[in-house]
N, C-alpha and C positions, 0 to 999 in steps of 0.2 A: 532855479537848481540849475547846478553849472553843467555844460557838454558833457564835461568830463567826468561827471556823478554820473550822469547820465547813461553811458558806455557802461561804466564800473557795472550800473544795475541790470543791464541789457547781458553783459558776458553772468553773470551772477545767476541770472535765471534762465540762460541757456546751457549753464552749467548744473545747475537743479535739474534742471529736464534732462538731461543727459542721463545722468545717474538713477530719476527712475525710472529712464525707461529701460537702462540696465539692467534694474533690480528687478522689471516686471519681466524683463526677458530671463533672468537667471530662475525666476518662479517658475515660467509657464515651463521652463525646461528641466527644472528640477519636478513636477507635477507630474510628466510626462514618462522621465524617465527611461530606461533600456528596456526595449520590446525582451520579454519572458516568453520561453518556449512552452507551447501546449503540445502534449503529444498524445494522440488517439489510437488505439489498438486492438485490431479484432483478432481474439481469442475463442471466434464460435467457429463452427466448421463450413459454413458458405462465407460468402460477399454479402455486404452488409451497406447498403445506400443511405445516405445521410445528407442534410443541408446544415451547412454553417455560415455563420454571419458576425462579423464582427460592433461590438455596441460603440458605432460611433456614427458621427454625419453622413461620413462618406463610404460607410461599410455596405456593401452590397451580399446578397446572399450567394453561396457557391456551391452547385449539386455535386458532392462526391464519392465513389464508391470503392468500398474498403474492401480487398481478398482477404481470405481466410488468413490468419498468419503476420500480416501487414502491417506497418505501421504509419500513419501522417504525423507532419510535423506543422504547428504554425508558431509565427515567433509576431507576437502580439502584445500592446500596451495595455489593451484592452481588453475586458471580459471578452467571449464568444458564446454565441447561443449557438447549440447543436439540437436539430430538428432531425428525428427519425421515425417508422413506423411502427406501433406495437398494438397488437388485438383491433386494430381495424383502424385505430387512429395515428394522430400525431403526437409525440411525447416531445418537448424542448427541455432540455437541459441548459443551465449557464456552466460554461467553463471558465477558471481563473487563470490568469496568464501564469506560468510556472509549475502549472501543476500537471500529472497524468490521469488520462482516462483511458478504460476498455470497456470495450464491446465483450459482453461473457451471456452465455444463459443462466437463468434464474431457477428458483427450484421447482419452476414449471418449465421448465426448458423453452424458454420465451426469449428472444435478444433484448436484452437490458445494456444502456451505460453507464457503467459503475466509475467511481472517483479510486483512483489509486492504480499503480502500474508503474515499474519500475523504466519503462521509456528504454530500455537497451534493446538492439537488434539479437547479442549476440547470449541471449540466455534464455532460459525458460521463465514463462513468469506466471507464476504457480497462483498469485490470489494477490486482492488487495488487500491493504493492510485495514485491519477489525479488530480492534481489543477483544479478548475473551474478560467477559465478567469475572470478578477474584472468584466468586462461589462456582464459579463453572470450572475455573482454576482448578481448585481444591477437590471437585468431586471429581475430575479428571484423574488426578494423581492418587487420589482413594483407588477409583476402578482401577489404577496401573497395577494396585498391589504391589507400589515398592520396596524392596529390605535393603538391609545395608551390602553393598558392595554391587549396586544397580549401577548404569552410566544411563541416565536419561538424555536424548537429544530431542530437540525441537525445533522443529521444521518449517522456517518463515517465522522467528521468535517473538516477530514486534519487539514492544516494550521490557522484552525480559523475562513477564512475569512468571511465566511456567517454569521457566529456568529457575528463578531466583527463589521461588514458592518450593520446588524441589530441594535444592540444595539448605536451603532455612530449617523447613520443617522435617525432611528425611534423612538428611545430612548425606544426601546421595552427589555424586558430581554429576552436571549435567552442561551440556552444551547448546548454546542455541545458534542457529545458521539462518541469517539472511540477507538477500540481495542488497537492501540499500543503506547504504552508507549512515545516514541519520539516525536507523533503528539500532545500527550495532551501536554507535554514540551512548543514546541513551541507555540502552540496557547497561552496557558496561558503568556507567554514573548510577543506573538504579540498582546493581551489584553492590557498588562500592557504596552507597546508602546504606543496602541491608547488611553489610558486613561479611559477603560472602563472594568477595572475589578469588578466593583462594578453592573457591568448589566449584563457581560460576563460569564458564569460558563464551566467547561470540566469536563467530567469523562470519565472515562477511564472504558473500559468493551465491555459485548457483550451485543450489542444493542436489541438483540432477547430476553434477559431475562431481560427486564430493564421496569421500568413503564413510561411510555410518557404519561399517561392520562391526564397530566396538560397542555398539548402544546394544543396549540387555530391556532399554525402553524406548519409545518413537512418540512423540505426541506432535497431531498437524489438526489446522483449523484451515483445510483449505478448498477445494471445490472438486465435485466428483470427476470432473475432466483431469484437472490435477492431481488425485487420488490414483487413476488410471495412467500417469503419465509415469507417478513413482513406485509404482505396483513393481515393474521388474526387477526395479535396484532396491526394494525390499524384500522380492523374495530370492534377490541373488546375495544379497550382504548381509543380512541379518540371521544369526544363530540358531538353531529350533528352540523354542520355548521364550523367542523376545518375544515382548506385549507390544501392541501398536492400538495409539490411543487416539480416536478420530471426532472433534469436535463435529457435530451437525450433519457429516456427509459420510458414506458410506463408505467402504474398499468393495466395489462391484464385484472384482475379479476374488473376494477373499469370503465368499458367502459362507463355504462350507469351514472356514476359520474364525468365524465370529462368533466369541463365548458369553459376549455380555450386550445387552443395550439399553440405554434408560434415560428416561425424560426427567428432565430437571427444570424448575423453574427459577430464574434467576429476582432479584430482588425488584425489579420492575415491572414484573410478573409475565417476562419473556419466557416461552419453552423452549428450552434445548435438548436435543439429542446429542449422547455421547453412545458409544461404539468401540467396544474393546476387542481385539484380534489375537492372538495367539500365532507366531509362524512356525 
């Protein structure tokens, strides 16, 4: 083989290796991606101590104390584990990049970390997003005793199913409120698919700052402390005779206004409570 041909092969080999190296570099960069923000919010009345660790070779555990109402932010490309004390033992939850989480009280008044939170410091966080089973939606609307001319407001509307069902089955105007832009987009698309865009309206924002005075029926699937937050607004803005239907949680300051309480089982066998109030 001539010397010129040998040098040509060497050049080709070097070029191939360089191309391979660049390809591997791009692949690693794509796999890692950009860091996404994980938020952890404390909506309990006291400080919460927890430990957090990134799931990487170099990840070390960090001790954190989150005071009531505060929000911690973590930029991470990989999942993170949070460990906190519950019932005298440690509980560990896996947190995914780009997702929000919230320390709240559960139904037994114990601190628990839930998925879901809007991650904003300028607005009240009323509840994580948990969809209401359709059969419970239908029972809530039945107990609301909807009549022509009613205007329904659903606070924390999620995917819009209560608003859409009210418009579709009862022919009433209905308004859904949610602070999360993605939920509002989803609700509008669901209303379009159901053919009720003219009767179903969706508004993005903090429900605690909105005017709900035109509502004759309000539906809620929040949490006890969130119902307490909304109580002054319901009291001040709703006209006498308006109905409020709450899924699973009572409005503690309206004990004297409770007119019905029903237990309903969904298709999976899970039991739900529905409480009806009259302003």
